[in-house]
N, C-alpha and C positions, 0 to 999 in steps of 0.2 A: 059260635063254636065251629071249629073245623078240624078235620083229622085225616090221617093217612095211615097205611100199614104195610108191613112186610109180613112174612109168615110168622116171624118170631118177635117182632116189636111193634106195638101199636103206638102211634104218635098222634097226639091231639092237642090243639090249642084252645084255651079258654081265656079269651081276652089276652092279657099280657103274660099268661102262664103256659109253658110248654110241658105237657104230661107225656112221659115215656113209660109205657107199661110193658114189662117183660111178659112174653106171651107163650110160655110152654107149660101151662098148668099141669099137664099130665106128668111132667118131670120136675114139679116144684120150681119151674122156671130156671132150671140149670142152664148155664150160659153155653152157647155154641159160637163158632166163628161167625156164622151169619148174623147172630144177634149182636156180636161185638161190632161188626161193620155197620149195621144199622144204627147202633147207639152212637158210634163216632159221627155218622152223618147227622143225626139229630142234634148232637151237642154242637156241631159246627153251625147248624141253623140257629140254635139258641144264641150263640155268641155273635153271629153275623147279622141277625135281623133286629133292628132297633126297637121294633114294636114288642119284642119279647123281652121280659124283664127277669123272670125267674123260671127255673126248671124243677120238675118233680119227677123222681123215679119211683115206680111202684111195680107191683107184680099182679098177674092175673090169678084167679082161682083161689084166693085166700092165702097165698104165700108170697113172700118177697123174692128170694132167690136162694137155692140150695148149693150155689157154687158152680164150678165148671161141670159140664157134661162128661162124666167119667167114661162113657162108651166112646165118645169122640176122642178123649185123651188116649185111650188104648189104641185108637186108629191113627194117632199122631197129629190130631187136630186140637190145638189149644185155643181157647177163646180170647186170645190176647193179640194186640196189634202193636207193631214196633213204635216206640215213642209214646204210646198211649196207654198201654197196659191192659189189664183184665177188663173185658167187656168194653174196650174203647175208652175207659175212663180213669182208672186208678193212678196212672202215672201223670196224666195231664187233665186235671179237672177244668171245667170251663171258667171263664173270667166272671160270668154272672152267677148269682147265688143258686145253689142246688139243694133241694130238700129230698130226703128219703122218706117215703111213706110206707111203713113196714107193717105187714100183717103176717101171721104165721111164722115161717122160718127165714132167718137171714144167717146163712151158714157159709163158712169158708169164704170163697170169693164173693158170695152174697153179702156177708158181713163187711168184707173189704170194700164193696160198692158203697154201702151205707157210710163207712168211715171216710170215704172220699167226698162225701157230701158235706155241706156246711151246717145243716141242721137235720135232726132225726125226729120224726113223729112216729109213734108206734102204738099199736093196740096193746092193751094190758097183758094179753096172753101171748104176745110175740116172744120168740126165742132167738137168741143170738149165740153164735159160737164160731170158734176156729178149730174144727176137728181134723185139720190136716195131719197132725202128728199121729192120729189113730190110723191113718192110711199110709204112713211112711213118707209123708210129704211135708212141706213147710208153707206157712202163710206168707208167701213172697209177693203177693199183690198189694201190699201195703199194711197188712195186719200186724206184722212184726215191727214195722216202723211207726205206725200211727197209734196203735192201741196204748203202748206205754206212755205216750204223750197226752192221752185223753183220760186215762184212769190212774188211780194210785198204782204204783209200780207192782206191788204184791198181788193186787187183784188182776192186773193185766197179765202177769206171769202165770197165775192160776188158769186163766182162760187159755193162754197160749200153750202151756206145757201139759195140761190135762186133756185139752180138746173137748171139755165138757161144755154144755149149754148154760147160758145165763138168761134169766127172765128180764123182760122189758122194765118191770117195776124196780128191780134192783139197779139196773143201769140208769134209770131215771133218778133214783136216789143218789147215785154217784155222779150225776151231771152229764152222762153220755147221751141220754135221750131228752129232748127238749119238752115234748108234750106227750102225755098218755091219753088214749081214747078207749072207748068201748070197742070190742071186736067188730070189725067192719067199718070203723069210723076214721081210720088213719088218713085216707085220701082226702076226705072232706076237711079234716083238721089241717092237713098240709096245704090245701087250697086256701083256707082262711089265712094261714101264716104267710103264704106266698102273696096274697093280695095286699096284706099289710106292708110287706117289703116293696111290692111293685108300686105302691102309692108314693114312695119316697123318690128323691131325685136320682135318676139313673147314674149320672156321673159320680155322685157322692157315694152311692151304694157300691159301684164297681171299684172306686179308689179305696173305700173302706175295707172291702174284702181283700184287695191286693195287699194292703199294708198288714192287716191282721193275719193273713195266711202266710206271708213271707217274712215278717219281721223277726220271727223266732230264730232265724239263721243269721241275722245281721249283727256285726260287732257293736257292742254297746256304745262306743264312741261315735259311731256313724249313724245311729238309729234315726235321729231327728233330721239329719241331712238327707238320708235316703227317703224318709217319709215325705219331706218337702217336695222332692222331685215328683212324687205321685199326687200329692194333695194340692199343691199350688195351683195347677190348672182348674181345680174344682172351685177354688175361691174366686178366681177371675172369670168364671163362666157366666153365661146368660142365665143358667139355672140358679146360680147363687143369688143373683139379683132378683129373679122371679120368686125364689123362696122367701126372701126378706119382704118383698112387696106384698106377696100373698098373705104373709103373717100380719103385716101392718094393716092391710085392707080387710082382714078377717074373711078370706075366701080360700078355696082350694087352689093350690098352685097348678099351673099348666106347664109341665116340663117339656123342654125341647131337646134335651140330651146334648146340649151345646153350651 
């Protein structure tokens, strides 16, 4: 295990998993420009270091993230980066899988951070919401774009237009939350899920995420051709041969990422 930190983001590696912990518990981890810059750097490390396979975003002090720091907003400081979005993530998620481990509140930009992840693990008492309309704002960091694609339309619109909070248990019933845990257990459950993903072939995981996340925008007539461009190198890789050999020899595979 190794780690590093800035004032507002704690970054730790546990084997192949990179944990990014938002660290402003006194403000329910409301995001600042400093936090966004640190997150962007951590996400670049996730994608650039072959030994890292999966990322987890969580929050300190029993809460995930309450959105942007409104005091900073009033001073003209928004926690968004050009080309990367809110907290350095929402416009450009990493190529590698990303899990949100949610305790407490995931509100406004905090909910949008979770929506930018590939999987969500949440404590049963966690609360999600897009309260921007209550403050005369709009959920423009991905909430308005992603939520109607993840939930039934009318449920998404209730969340967007009322600004009210929804519990993790209801979102789990609707398929937005992958796994529910006891309060305080979200990070451990996210780590277990991350380890399951990290045990798989890294080239296969990356290609699978790319196709699954991008294919919704592809013309129907081009889907299989576009998929082939991404997946063909996987089938011809050393890892593909290793996976088949390991299965035949009844042993764990040793991935090379090539």
